[in-house]
N, C-alpha and C positions, 0 to 999 in steps of 0.2 A: 589822501590816505592819511590817518592817524596811527600812530605808533601803536604797537599790541598793548602795552602797558596804560592805557589811556582809555578812560570810559567816557561814552558819549552822553550829555544831560543835555536833552532838547537839541541846540545847533550848537553849543559849546561843549569843548572837550575840556575834561577836569581830569588831573593826574590820578594815575591809579593808587589806592591805599598805599603799596609798598613803595611807590616812589615817594610819596609824601614820608613816612616813616625814614627812608634813606634820607631825604632833604633834611629833616629835623635833627637826624644823629649826624650827619655831615656839620650841621650848624651848630650843635651843640660842642664837636670837637672842635670846630674853629673859634668858638666861644672860649674854652679851654686853652687853646695854643694862645690866640689873643690875650687872655687872663696872665698868663704866666711869661709872655714876650718881656716885660719890664724885669722881672726877677733875673732870667736868663740873660739878658742883655747887661745886666751888672756884673753876671758871672763871667761872662765871654761877649763880645759884640757877635761874632760870626755865628754861635748859637742863638743869639737873640734873632739875628736876621733869618735865621732858618724857621724859628718859632714862628715870625711874622710873615714868611713867605708860605707857610703849611696853612696858617689861619686863613691866609687870603686865597688861597687855592681851595682849600674846603669848603669856604663859603661861594666861591664862584661853582664849585661843583654843585652846590645844594641849588643853586639857581639854574644850573644848568638840567639838572634831575627833572624839574619840574617844567621849566621850558621844552626843551628837546631832548625826552629821554630816548637812547638808543643801546644796543649792545655794546657798541665802541665804547660808548661815555662810562656804561657799567662795568668794563672790562680795566678803563683806565682807572676809576675810583677804586675798585679793587686792587689793582695795582697798586696803586699810590697809597691806600690803606693799609695794604702789607709792608710795604718800605718804612712807613711811619710806625707801625706797631714792632717790625724790627729794629728801628732804631730804640725804641723805648726799650724793648727789651735787652739790645745791648747794654743801654746806659745801666739797668739795674744788675747787670752780671758781670760787667766786665770793669 
């Protein structure tokens, strides 16, 4: 049985448009974190490592959203994204 967010096209299932959009947004965020990794590593090695890990997790999440979307995965992506956004907001306000 296919996940509810998948559409059947002939015999093959294709990701729903919302899943594709989420994967693109996660990939863009991963690209931003990956691009900023060297700069932040020069500032602080632990901070650079955080950027590298976040980029890898966002890219892995993008692939997972396209391959095996589920409510549990979407909840994990939402929670992880909230943590990243909170970290960004704290860095800008403190």
